[in-house]
Structure formats: structure tokens, C-alpha cells
C-alpha positions, 0 to 999 in steps of 0.5 A, a space after each residue: 557272494 560275501 555275507 553281510 549280517 543279513 546274509 548270515 541271518 538268511 542262511 541261519 534261517 536255512 538251518 531252521 528250515 532243514 533242522 526238522 529233516 527226518 533221518 529216515 532212509 531216503 530213496 535212491 531216486 531222492 539221493 540222486 536228485 539231491 546229489 545232482 540238483 540240491 548239493 550243487 545249488 548249496 555249493 554255489 549259493 551257501 558254502 562260501 559262508 557255511 561250508 569248508 570250515 566257515 560256519 557263520 551264524 553257527 551254521 554248516 550246510 555241507 553235511 547232514 549233521 551240520 544241517 540237522 544241528 541248525 542254530 535256532 529251534 523252529 521247524 520251517 519245512 514240512 517234508 513232502 509239502 512245499 506249499 506249507 513250508 516257509 523255505 519256499 516262501 523265503 526263496 520265492 521272496 514272499 516272506 519278510 526274510 528273503 534268501 538270498 537277500 540281495 538277489 533272488 535265486 534263478 527260477 530253475 533253482 527255486 523249482 529244484 528246491 521245491 521238488 526237493 521238499 516235495 520228495 521229503 527233503 532227502 539228504 543222503 548220509 555222507 562221509 564228512 571227511 570225504 566231503 571236505 576233500 580229505 583222503 585220496 580217491 581209490 578204487 577198492 578190489 571190492 568195488 572192481 568186483 561189483 557185478 556190473 563192472 565184470 566182463 560180460 560172460 557167456 554162461 552155460 545154458 542151464 539144464 532144467 527138469 521140465 525140458 519140454 517147456 523151453 523153446 529157446 535158450 532164454 527159457 532155460 535160464 527162466 525155467 531154472 530160476 522157477 524150478 529153484 523156487 518151486 514155481 511153474 510157468 502159466 500156460 501160453 497166451 492164445 494166438 489172438 492175444 499173442 498177435 496183439 501183444 507182438 504188434 503193439 510191442 514192435 510197431 505200436 499199433 493194433 493188428 487189423 482184423 485181416 492180420 488176426 485172421 491170417 495168423 489164426 489160419 496159419 498152423 505152421 510152427 513158423 507162423 509167429 516167427 513170420 509175424 515177427 519178421 513182418 513187423 520188424 520189416 515194417 517202417 513203423 518199427 523205427 517209430 515205435 522203438 525210436 520213441 523209447 530212445 528219444 525218452 533216453 535222449 530227452 528229445 525236445 524241440 525248444 527250451 523250458 524257458 522263454 527268455 533267449 530260448 534256443 529253438 530247434 525248428 528242424 530237430 525233427 531231423 534227429 528224430 527221423 534219423 533215429 527211425 531210419 537207423 533202427 529200421 536199417 538195423 544199424 549196429 548198436 555200437 555204430 548207433 552209439 558212436 554216431 550220436 556222440 561223435 557223428 560229425 567226426 565220422 567221415 565214413 558216414 554220409 555227411 547229412 547223417 553224421 551231422 544230424 546224428 549228434 542231435 542226441 546232445 545238440 538238441 539238449 536243454 540250455 541253461 541261461 544265466 539268469 540272476 547272474 549265475 552264468 558260471 553255474 548255468 554253464 556247469 549245469 549244461 555240461 552236467 546235462 550232457 554228462 548225465 545223458 551220456 552216462 545214464 543213457 549208454 552206461 547205466 551209471 549216475 556219474 553226475 552224482 560225482 559233480 560235487 564230490 566223489 560218488 558216495 556209492 560207486 567207484 567214480 571220482 570227481 576227477 572222472 566227472 570233470 574229465 568227461 565234462 571237459 570233453 563237452 566243454 571242448 565241443 560247440 553247438 552249431 547249425 549246419 546247412 544241409 543244402 548246397 552253398 548256392 541254395 544257402 546263398 540264395 536264401 540269405 540274399 533273399 532274406 537280406 533284401 526282405 530285411 532291408 525292405 522291412 527297414 525301409 517300411 519302418 523308416 517311412 513310417 517313423 519319418 511320417 510319424 515325426 513329420 505329422 507330429 511337427 505338423 500338429 504344432 499348429 493345432 497345439 492350442 486346440 489340443 490344450 483347449 480340448 484337454 481343458 474341456 475333457 477335464 472340466 466335463 468329467 467334473 459333471 460326467 465322469 464317464 466322458 472319454 477322450 474319444 468323445 471330445 476328440 470326435 466333437 472337436 475334429 482331433 485325433 483321439 489317441 493324441 488327446 488321450 495322451 495330452 489328458 494323461 500327460 497334463 493331469 494335475 499330478 504332472 504339474 511342473 514337468 513342462 515349466 512353460 505350462 505353469 500358467 495353464 496348470 494354475 488355471 487347471 488347479 483352480 478348476 479341478 480343486 475348487 468345489 464351487 467351480 462353475 466353469 462350463 465344459 463347453 466354454 474354455 475361459 479366455 485365460 486358458 485359451 491365452 495360455 494355450 496360444 502362448 505355449 503353441 507360439 513358443 513351441 512353433 518358434 523353437 521348431 522354426 529355429 531348429 529347421 533354420 539351423 538344420 538348413 544352414 548346417 546342410 548348406 555348410 555341409 554341401 559347401 565343405 571340400 573335405 571329410 575333415 572339414 565336414 567333421 569339424 562343423 558344429 551340429 545344429 543342436 538346440 540349447 537344452 531348455 529349448 530341446 527339452 520343450 520340443 521333445 516334450 511336445 513332438 517326441 514319440 512319447 510327447 504331447 503330440 507324439 505319434 508312434 510307428 504303429 499309429 501313423 498309418 491310419 492318419 496318412 492320406 493321399 500321396 503319402 498313403 499311396 507311397 506306403 502302399 507301394 513300399 509294402 507291395 514291394 515287401 510282399 513281392 520279396 516275401 512271396 518270391 523268397 526261396 524256402 528255408 534250407 534244410 539244416 542240422 542242429 549239430 555239434 562241432 569241435 571247440 577249442 580243446 581244453 582240460 577242465 578243473 575240478 570245481 571244489 564242492 561243485 562250485 564253478 567259481 572255485 576251481 581246483 586241480 585240472 584233470 585231463 579229458 579221459 574215460 572213467 577209471 573203473 572202466 579202464 584196465 589200467 590208468 585211463 589214457 588222456 584223450 588227445 584227439 580234439 575234444 576227445 569225443 571220438 575216443 570217448 565214443 569208441 570207449 563206450 561202444 567197445 565190445 570190451 565195455 562191461 556195461 554198454 551191451 548189458 544196458 541196451 539188452 536190459 532196455 529192450 527186455 524192459 519194453 517187452 516185459 514191462 520191467 527190465 532184468 535190472 529194474 533200474 535201467 539207467 542205474 547199474 550201480 550200487 543204488 540200482 537194483 541187482 539183476 533178477 537173472 544175471 546169467 540170462 542178462 550176460 547170455 543176451 549181452 554176449 549174443 547181442 555183440 556176437 550177432 553184430 549188435 543187431 537190435 532186430 536179432 535181439 527182438 527175435 531172440 526174446 519174442 520167440 521164447 516161451 517166456 515172452 509167449 506166456 499168458 497173463 493168467 495169475 496162478 495163486 501158488 506162484 503169486 504167493 511166492 512171487 507176487 511181483 513176478 520177478 521170476 517171470 512165471 507169467 507175462 505182465 499185463 501192461 497199459 499202453 503208453 500215450 503214443 500207442 493209445 492215441 495212435 490206436 484210437 486213430 487206427 481203429 476209427 480209420 483216421 490214422 495218417 501213416 506218413 513217415 517223417 517230416 516236420 512235427 505237428 501240433 497235437 493240440 489240434 484235434 484234427 491232427 491225424 499223424 502218429 503221436 510220435 510226430 507231434 511237437 515235444 515242448 520242454 516249455 509247454 508240454 502238450 496237455 494230452 502227453 502230460 496227462 498220460 505220463 509222458 516223460 519230462 523232456 528236460 532230463 533223460 528218462 528210462 521208463 514211464 510212470 503209469 498213473 490213474 487220475 480222474 482227469 484221464 477219465 474226464 478226457 476220455 468222456 469229454 474231449 473233442 478228440 475222443 468224440 471225433 474218433 467215436 463218430 468216425 468209428 461208428 461211421 466205419 462200422 456202419 459202412 462195413 456192409 454188415 447187415 444187422 446190429 449183431 454183425 456191426 457189434 462183432 465188426 467193432 470188437 474185431 477192430 478194437 480188441 481183435 476178438 469176437 464178442 461174447 453172447 453176453 457182450 452182444 446182448 448188452 450192446 443190443 440193449 444199449 443201442 435199442 434203448 429208449 433215450 434218457 428223459 428228464 423228470 418231465 419226460 422230455 428226452 435228454 439231448 445228446 450230441 452223439 447218436 446211440 452208435 456213436 455213444 456205444 463206440 465211445 464206450 468201447 474206445 474207453 474200455 480197459 481192454 483197449 487200453 491194456 495189453 495182455 
């Protein structure tokens, strides 16, 4: 965009905005957000005038130093407070100065800048020379020596002093660290706690009282191992762990916008594929390859391989609003590169979109080498049904569409004919319009409907005449000049004595004259049409027919006729208005056409199954976008893998898009990141925190592993055992470390308050899916049907697992949003855990909670328990897997037997819930139900 003086002024204003940025050290998340979202935005919209040596208005925006220098004093940004920052007003065009001045930024860009300010407007310290493209990228020995890029080792199991504590090799690594810091593990969890923990961990549901009792009665040393095997064999294991993977895959079934949004109505097939793959314990390396290049893997079942690439095919689509087509395409590629590299490799490769990565050995060429793979790949929707089924559906839909068009043609033609027939009543409508306007002088509430009814006219047509013939529209229909003169006298004369019931003779004469003109023109048009059709029928060749002049009216006549009988004319009738005006044979004919349409719809076969999938596009290498600007192409780079993960110079991909080669490179046992990243994800979901605290960032800005030798031990075993996730679960859960209690030891806490060394188990809050499912399970309402189309979680009667609720990027379900469900627009590696008042209000007031409380009360009272204490005990066993204490039983009895609350007058306060239902809601709201020890 070329800068005008206004453009320069607007960009100079940007300097005022960012000038007060503090030089405080930004967080890794803030840096990442800036590199992925803000720098590309600046490159696209500002750098042409204020970067690369250009500094119109004395402003350079390509470095923090240039931003901080600014050009004019005055703070227009309040870090952390976008609503108080003029920046947001400016980019929203809510200020006198608008930025950019000629065209507003896309909504997504405005949202990103708003989020950037909310984050405190972080701007990472950068190397200006590197930013300007000076120097050559090279990987240093120190960078290659970074822990994450070293080959996975199989370290020796360390010896420990307390040799009686470890149960597995994992415990040796944990105990070794604890002894080194002078810490001791707390006692193990009791069997009830351990069973609840394991059951929620593996299938996301609470154990039943029968399962608890069976485990308590099993004194065998293999009792817990049998529990693990039972849970891993459950079909619900894939649902629980599939949801974790869908967070990484940023699974959604629509887009974050409504304009031209691509929808994924059968996206659930990818979701169900993930469940099946996990339940079948598909080797993780195959799991990776199928999601990157499944459509190219002939060794897989055809349906399976087409659906598996939903990992990318179901991703966000960035539409070219505000004339930003190149940036929209670049953003879509960036989403795929980011989801690929963070999801499988734990690397923030997207930070190299605008320049070489500032922290990790990833060049801009690396980034565009991967982006080229996806630019050589196309989205497609593939039928999963035989050709004859697809053909039958398409033919049926074609007939339905043809009949719909027939209905619309009949309505349109009927509307046109009706409008023309009304020309014989045009003078009556003009007279009625006069009555309406005259009547409002004394009765302002007089409506067209009232006058139309009295005059026997069509109300909506009189309403249009009234509006079209308002005094301000004088002159638009020249032939009504005399009528408007009389109207002006009526409406502007303060002494007018005209009666609303009597239309002056002059007005009637003007109306009749106007009707006569219109009818004459209409008759002329009909005559011309008849003559033209006769000549057309007499013509002996197509060439002769083409030479015949069309039966068009002269422009003044055509304009007048359109002003009266066109769809928006004085007497115009639209498609959606004509049906109520049809009578007799016309009405019956429409009814017959509609009946045929209904029959076609009723007999049409259902939509065939399809996969939202990928296919190979035209293979093409991609240029580096200078400073991330897609309109400034630099050197073209071949499609290939990351340099840091190749032993030598990475070889270009030469098989189509390169996706299959890329998949093999990522899934290779020699890749130092792939196994480590997945092992860490599994560990994280069992302990609440990974051995690496940043699961999708194993780079310099990520956290270092607390137990690097243990991470490698698990990664090497993971590969050696055939990339089996279920074997990894068993290995982790059978350890003494996993089976620790959550008890807090004061001495340990003093040295390691964050429990980084795992001297105890971390207490964890259930995520929204497990919590909602548990509510349904204990109340007896949970539908455990597997797979199939997504449902509506907004329906309080929806009883399937939350996993099967529809996930919208545009309008995320309020329950999911309230309880920290991740943004499905971006890959997510962990859930936040907020505590806000609205969560408690939901628990107290939502119809869903009330329904579960009623169902739980009904279930407990129907359990056969003969006394209140027994029913209380039954409720505790269902919800918490334990017996109530004496104090808890006594408290429950007091509540259940208490007199109803009364107002000041002594009148009982009515409640929709019985005492037992209220008690059930209290129990469902308990922290013990919400948390796992």
C-alpha cells in the first residue's frame, strides 16, 4: 500500500501508540504471540513505508528500538488495557484518525492487535542486522548441542539408597532426584483414591460402587495392574485420550466467521478415527504418518486413510476480507506449519515466518520449505460410498433443485402477472394513498392496513405506495407531477380543510390520467411481444431469429412501467408475497407443484458419507516472504525437512507435495523430538504437568526437563515397545510415583513447593468433559453410545459424552467456554484452570445441574435403601467412591429433616427442588467431586 500524507500520519500515530512500551522482559508466550501474529501483520500493512530502510514520518517499525523512538510524544497505548488504548480505537476506525486510512484492517487482525495489547504489548529484543536480512543463517555447534536435538539415549537406571521404595524403573529416576535434594516421597494413596484417579485418567469417568468394592476385595499384588488393563481395554479409553489429541489438532467443525465459511458437517469421522486408532493401540509412528499423509498410504484401509488427514483438513480457513487475499493464504499455511511442528515436534517453527528464529536454530528457509509442502496440497471432500450411491443422491438433489426452481418460477410469474393486473386499480391505490396521508394529519396513528381494509385493497401494496409517494420522493416519477403538486398543497398547508374521507376531484383526475398512461404503455408492450413472437415463429433459421429486434419499449416508457409494476414498483409483488393473493386454479396449481417437491424430498436418499480430506496439488516450491510480507517474494526454497533435524544438508522432497516424506521424517525413530514430545504429553495428563513444562515447545524458550534421563528412558522404551501408547500408560501407572498420595509434607514443600521433583501426586481439577460426564454418570443419565454425528451441548437433555458435542470455532458452547475448553482455532497443549464466579452461578442455577440433581435424588431413593443414613451412604458411594463419615451423615440428616426456610411473615419459601434434590445438588457441587486426588 503506497503511503499518502494521511497514510504516513496514521503510521506516525502508530509510533505514539507503541512509544510507551516498557522494556520489561516479555514472557515466552508473549514473544511467540508477537512473532506469529503481530510481526506478520506489521510486515503486511506497515513495512512498505516504515521498514527496510523506509521511515516516512521519521518512523521505523521493524525493530523495538525504532518503535520506542517513535516520532511524537504522547502515550496512546495502555499495556494490558486495550479498551483504554487509542490504538484500538484507531484500528477499529472509531477515532478521527483511522489506521490504515483507506481500508479497515480485517477483523482477525484487529482481534490480534487487541490481544497483543491485552498481553502487555510484548516486543522481543531482536538482532536488527538479522531482521534486515544481513548475514547468513548457520547452525552453531552450541545450538546442535541443545538437549532437545540430541539423540534419544537409554540411560542406565540409577541406584538409590531407599531401594525398597521403587516399583519400576521410573521410580529409580524419581527417587534419585529426591535423594539428591534431601526429599522423601509421601505415602501411597489408599485404594479408593487410586482407583478413582486411574479410572478418570484412562476413561474420564468415575468408578462405579461395584468397581470400587471389587478392587477393595482384591488383595492380589496384581490387582491394580488388572484395573489398568481393564480400563485400557475399554472403548471409552479412546474417547478420553482422543480428546487430549483433538486439543493438539485444534479440532473444530466450522470456522471462526460466517462469511463464506467452510463447514465440516462430517468432521466427526476424523474424531471417531482418532478414538478407534487409540483403542486399537495403533503404533504412534503410524498414527503420525496417517494424519500427515494418510491419503497417500495405500497400505491403510481407504476410508481410514482419507479420514485420518482431518488433522489438517479440518483446520481454520482464513478468508480474504479487506482485500488481504495473499495474507489470508499465508495465514492458512502458517496454521498448518504451526499445528504440524508444535503438535508432533514441540517446536515453534512459525516464529520463523518473518525472519530467522530468534532463539532456535530454525531459519526462514526452513519455515517456507515446510509451507511449500502444504501449498502443494489441496483440500477436498471425498465420498465414502460406492459411485452408484453418490450418483443416486446427486440425481435426486438435482431433481429437487429443478423442482424448487419450478416453484420459484411459478411464484415469480404469478407475481408479475398480478402486478400487471393491478394497473386497472392504480387510480384506486393513488386515491387511497391520498386518504391515508390526509387522514394522518388529524390521526397520526392511521396505518396503511386500516385504509387498505376499508378500501378493499392489498395492504402491503398500499404501504409501498405510501412510502414511494411521500413528498420527499417528488419528481422520481415525472408523470405524477400534478398529483404531487396537489399533495404538497395538502401536506404543507396549515389551513388545509381536506377531509380524509373525500378525495378532491383534481386528485382523482390526476390519478386516472396516470393510470391511463400506464395501461397504454402496458398494452403497447404486450402488442410488441405478440408481434415479436409471431415473427419468431415465422423465422426459418436461427440466424434469422437472432436478427429480429427485441420488443423493447423506449426508455421513458420502460422507466415508467418499471416504476409501477417492477418488483419494487408501486404495484410490485415479490415472490414471498404472492402466495396469499392467489386464488382458485392458480392456488391449486401451486399446491400441486409444491406437493411434487415434497415427494421428491421425501423419497431422496440420505447424504452419503464423505471425508473432509486432502489430496496432492500441483507440486511447487515456495519463495521466502521478505519480512513475512506475501507480496514481497524472495529466494525460492525447495520443499524439505528442518535443517536442525537432518544429519547433513536436508534433501529436497521429490515425491509430489512431499507430505509422505515429511511424515516419515517426523515419525522416524531417529528423530530426537517425536518420541520425547509424545511421552511428555502422556506424562502431563497423568501428573498434571509434563517432565517438560512446555509440552509444545522444546526449544530455548521452553522449560528444561526436570528429569531428562527419565524422559529419555521413557522415550527409548516407547520406541522399543513398538510406539505403543497403552504400554506407556501401563509403565507410568504401575510406578510407585504414580500411586503416591496428594498429602503435603511440610519439609518437602519448603524445598520444592511446586512439586517439580514429584515427591507427591498433584491434585487436579477435572476438565469440563470429565466433569460433565461424571455428573451424567452418577445421576444415571449418561448415554455411552460410541461414535456418530456431533450433538448440541446447549440442549440440557443431551446425554451423550461431552466428547461428542459439536465444537464450534465461531460460537463455542457457553459451558465449554466457561470451564476452560481450549480455543479450537489454534493447537493447544494444556488446559488452563480458572475459578470465576460464573462457574459457581452455573452450578447453582443451570437447568442441566438441576436435572442431574433430580435424577440423582431419584436414583438414590430408588436404590432400595430403607433409611436416610443408608441413602446418604449410597449417594457418597456413587459420587465419591467412599463411605460418608459420621459427621457427614449427621450433617446430611440435619439438612434433610430441617424445617423449610421461611420469610419474615413465617410463610415457607418455595423451592422447585425437594430436600433430597437440594441435597443432591449440594453433593454434585462439592470440590471432592470436581477434583482428583
